[in-house]
C-alpha positions as CSV (number, residue, x, y, z in Angstrom):
1,X,123.0,117.7,106.9
2,X,125.3,120.7,107.0
3,X,128.6,120.4,109.0
4,X,129.0,122.2,112.3
5,X,130.4,125.4,110.8
6,X,127.5,125.9,108.4
7,X,125.2,128.7,109.4
8,X,121.6,129.1,108.4
9,X,120.3,132.5,107.2
10,X,116.7,133.7,107.2
11,X,114.4,133.8,104.1
12,X,113.9,137.5,104.6
13,X,117.4,138.8,103.8
14,X,119.7,137.7,101.0
15,X,123.2,138.4,99.7
16,X,123.7,141.0,96.8
17,X,121.9,140.0,93.6
18,X,124.1,138.4,91.0
19,X,121.4,137.7,88.4
20,X,117.7,137.1,88.0
21,X,115.9,134.1,86.6
22,X,112.3,134.0,85.6
23,X,111.6,130.4,86.8
24,X,108.9,128.1,85.4
25,X,106.7,126.8,88.1
26,X,106.4,123.1,88.6
27,X,103.7,121.0,90.0
28,X,102.1,123.9,91.9
29,X,100.1,124.5,88.7
30,X,98.0,121.8,90.4
31,X,97.1,118.2,89.8
32,X,93.7,118.3,88.2
33,X,92.7,114.7,87.9
34,X,93.9,113.5,91.3
35,X,90.7,111.4,91.7
36,X,87.9,113.0,89.9
37,X,84.3,111.8,89.6
38,X,84.4,109.2,92.3
39,X,80.8,109.7,93.5
40,X,79.4,107.4,90.9
41,X,76.6,105.1,92.0
42,X,78.6,101.9,92.1
43,X,76.0,100.1,94.0
44,X,76.5,97.8,97.0
45,X,76.7,98.6,100.7
46,X,79.6,101.1,101.3
47,X,80.4,101.6,105.0
48,X,81.0,105.0,106.5
49,X,84.6,104.3,107.7
50,X,87.8,104.7,105.7
51,X,88.3,101.7,103.4
52,X,91.3,100.0,101.9
53,X,91.9,100.5,98.2
54,X,91.6,96.7,97.9
55,X,87.9,97.0,98.8
56,X,87.1,99.8,96.3
57,X,84.5,99.0,93.6
58,X,86.1,98.2,90.2
59,X,84.3,101.2,88.7
60,X,86.3,103.5,91.0
61,X,89.6,102.2,89.8
62,X,88.4,102.3,86.2
63,X,87.3,105.9,86.6
64,X,90.8,106.8,88.0
65,X,92.4,105.2,84.9
66,X,90.1,107.1,82.6
67,X,90.8,110.4,84.3
68,X,94.6,109.9,84.2
69,X,94.3,109.2,80.4
70,X,92.2,112.4,79.8
71,X,94.7,114.5,81.7
72,X,97.7,113.0,80.0
73,X,96.1,113.9,76.7
74,X,95.5,117.5,77.9
75,X,91.7,117.1,77.3
76,X,90.4,120.1,79.4
77,X,86.8,119.5,78.5
78,X,86.9,115.8,79.6
79,X,88.6,116.7,82.9
80,X,86.4,119.6,83.8
81,X,83.2,117.6,83.5
82,X,84.1,116.0,86.8
83,X,84.2,119.4,88.6
84,X,81.1,120.9,90.2
85,X,80.5,124.6,89.1
86,X,80.6,125.3,92.9
87,X,84.0,123.6,93.2
88,X,86.0,124.9,96.2
89,X,89.7,124.3,96.7
90,X,91.6,124.7,100.0
91,X,94.2,126.8,98.1
92,X,91.5,129.3,96.9
93,X,91.0,128.0,93.4
94,X,87.5,128.0,91.9
95,X,86.0,126.2,88.8
96,X,87.1,129.1,86.6
97,X,90.6,129.6,88.0
98,X,91.1,125.8,87.9
99,X,90.5,125.9,84.1
100,X,93.0,128.7,83.8
101,X,95.7,126.9,85.8
102,X,95.3,123.7,83.9
103,X,95.4,125.5,80.6
104,X,98.6,127.3,81.5
105,X,100.2,124.2,83.0
106,X,99.5,122.1,79.9
107,X,100.7,124.8,77.5
108,X,104.1,124.7,79.3
109,X,104.3,120.9,79.6
110,X,102.5,119.5,76.6
111,X,103.6,115.8,77.1
112,X,102.6,115.2,80.7
113,X,101.8,111.8,82.1
114,X,99.5,111.3,85.1
115,X,99.4,108.2,87.3
116,X,97.0,108.2,90.3
117,X,96.8,105.6,93.1
118,X,93.9,105.4,95.5
119,X,95.1,105.2,99.1
120,X,91.8,105.2,101.0
121,X,88.1,106.0,100.5
122,X,85.0,106.3,102.6
123,X,81.3,107.2,102.3
124,X,79.8,110.2,104.0
125,X,76.1,110.4,103.4
126,X,75.6,111.1,99.7
127,X,79.3,111.9,99.2
128,X,82.5,109.9,98.8
129,X,85.8,111.2,100.2
130,X,88.9,109.8,98.5
131,X,92.6,110.2,99.3
132,X,95.0,109.6,96.4
133,X,98.6,110.0,95.4
134,X,99.3,111.3,91.9
135,X,102.7,111.2,90.1
136,X,103.2,113.7,87.2
137,X,106.1,113.6,84.8
138,X,106.8,115.6,81.6
139,X,109.2,117.9,79.8
140,X,109.1,121.5,78.5
141,X,111.2,123.3,76.0
142,X,112.0,126.9,77.0
143,X,114.8,129.3,76.3
144,X,116.7,126.7,74.4
145,X,116.6,124.3,77.3
146,X,114.7,121.1,78.1
147,X,113.1,121.1,81.6
148,X,112.1,117.8,83.1
149,X,109.3,117.7,85.7
150,X,108.8,115.0,88.3
151,X,106.1,115.7,90.9
152,X,104.2,113.8,93.6
153,X,101.0,115.1,95.2
154,X,98.8,113.5,97.8
155,X,95.3,115.0,98.2
156,X,91.8,114.5,99.7
157,X,88.7,115.2,97.6
158,X,85.0,115.1,98.1
159,X,82.6,114.0,95.4
160,X,78.8,114.4,95.1
161,X,76.8,113.1,92.1
162,X,79.9,112.3,90.0
163,X,81.5,115.7,90.5
164,X,84.3,117.0,92.7
165,X,83.0,119.6,95.1
166,X,86.1,120.2,97.2
167,X,89.8,119.3,97.3
168,X,92.7,119.7,99.7
169,X,96.4,119.1,98.9
170,X,98.0,117.1,101.8
171,X,101.6,116.9,100.7
172,X,103.4,118.1,97.6
173,X,106.9,117.8,96.2
174,X,108.0,118.7,92.7
175,X,111.4,118.8,91.0
176,X,112.4,120.4,87.8
177,X,115.8,119.7,86.3
178,X,117.7,120.8,83.2
179,X,121.1,120.3,81.7
180,X,123.6,117.5,81.1
181,X,124.2,116.8,84.8
182,X,121.8,118.7,87.1
183,X,122.8,118.9,90.8
184,X,121.5,116.1,93.0
185,X,119.7,118.0,95.8
186,X,118.7,116.6,99.2
187,X,116.0,118.7,101.0
188,X,115.4,118.9,104.8
189,X,112.0,120.5,105.5
190,X,109.2,119.4,107.9
191,X,105.8,118.7,106.3
192,X,104.0,120.6,109.0
193,X,104.7,123.2,111.6
194,X,102.6,125.3,114.1
195,X,101.8,129.0,113.7
196,X,104.8,131.2,114.6
197,X,107.2,128.3,114.8
198,X,110.7,128.6,113.3
199,X,111.8,125.8,111.0
200,X,114.9,124.7,109.1
201,X,115.1,124.5,105.3
202,X,118.3,122.9,104.0
203,X,118.9,122.1,100.3
204,X,122.2,120.3,100.0
205,X,124.0,119.4,96.8
206,X,125.3,115.8,97.4
207,X,128.1,115.9,94.8
208,X,131.5,117.4,95.9
209,X,131.7,121.1,95.1
210,X,135.3,121.1,94.0
211,X,136.3,124.3,92.2
212,X,132.8,124.6,90.6
213,X,130.6,127.6,91.4
214,X,127.0,127.2,92.6
215,X,124.3,129.8,92.3
216,X,121.0,129.6,94.0
217,X,118.3,130.9,96.1
218,X,115.5,129.8,98.5
219,X,111.9,131.1,98.1
220,X,109.0,131.1,100.5
221,X,105.6,131.9,99.1
222,X,102.0,131.7,100.4
223,X,99.9,129.2,98.6
224,X,97.1,130.9,96.7
225,X,95.5,131.3,93.2
226,X,98.0,133.9,92.1
227,X,100.9,131.4,92.8
228,X,99.4,129.0,90.3
229,X,99.2,131.5,87.5
230,X,102.2,133.9,87.9
231,X,105.8,132.8,87.4
232,X,108.3,134.0,90.0
233,X,111.4,136.2,89.5
234,X,114.3,135.0,91.6
235,X,117.4,136.6,92.9
236,X,120.4,134.3,92.7
237,X,123.4,134.4,95.0
238,X,126.7,132.5,95.3
239,X,126.5,129.3,97.4
240,X,130.0,128.7,98.8
241,X,128.8,126.1,101.3
242,X,127.5,123.6,98.7
243,X,123.8,124.3,99.3
244,X,121.2,126.5,101.0
245,X,120.8,126.6,104.7
246,X,117.8,128.7,105.8
247,X,115.6,129.3,108.8
248,X,112.0,130.3,108.1
249,X,109.3,131.4,110.5
250,X,105.7,130.2,110.0
251,X,103.0,132.9,109.8
252,X,100.7,133.7,112.7
253,X,97.7,132.2,111.0
254,X,97.2,128.6,109.7
255,X,97.9,128.3,105.9
256,X,100.1,126.5,103.5
257,X,103.4,127.7,102.0
258,X,105.5,126.7,99.0
259,X,109.2,126.4,100.0
260,X,111.5,126.2,97.0
261,X,115.3,125.8,96.4
262,X,116.9,126.6,93.0
263,X,120.5,125.4,92.5
264,X,122.4,126.3,89.3
265,X,125.7,124.8,88.3
266,X,127.5,125.1,85.0
267,X,126.3,121.7,84.0
268,X,122.7,121.8,85.1
269,X,119.8,123.3,87.1
270,X,117.7,121.8,89.8
271,X,114.6,123.3,91.4
272,X,112.8,121.5,94.3
273,X,109.5,122.8,95.7
274,X,107.7,121.3,98.8
275,X,104.5,122.3,100.5
276,X,104.7,123.3,104.2
277,X,101.4,123.1,106.1
278,X,101.0,125.6,108.9
279,X,98.5,124.5,111.6
280,X,97.2,126.2,114.7
281,X,98.8,125.7,118.1
């Protein structure tokens, strides 16, 4: 946490621009195969309450493994067969825009690895609702640099007749690093706030600053289809306090936001993005 003399500033106003960086988005390109195609007729008597992963049919775990493998290979056709043409995502993505987002993400990170863990599941009539946690890792070459991605996303999805009909991201955190010694960044941000509420966002570099210079910025963006497809241009400022200390204000209506911190030092770059859920009073 910042010491007593550290002051937080708002997201709305920043210091004079020193440079601009077209940043490559991280896990917000979405996690396609979080738990696709779980509404397979496994047989047996499935209760209508949330079940432990230990009670899941073997076919469910096998399906998750197959989906992770297809996504790790970048096989778009194999992944999309598990989506309903009427697929609806809480972030506004459709079947078509999902394909576009996956294609763009896999072009940028051609060696991704997906690992999905089932955390709970339940039966709702002819549908199955599953909650999962997916870890994604990979690298990208861009501008003469190697960028390393490490992301974790928890989500809830609904399946009918072997196809995903809806999905909601519950929590999301991604980190992209580059350089010989990227800054180690600790983030303080609540997972959820109410409409209109102020909230702190601190991104603190844990190593001593010494005589080194830090550049960086914080970015608040509404979650939506455009955010999955359009890279952001960021204004960087000097960070004499060893990190970013901001105060944001939640919008007046319930929605989700991406909150990002980008820290640049002479020996490395770190970007951390977390999802902030905004709920009604």
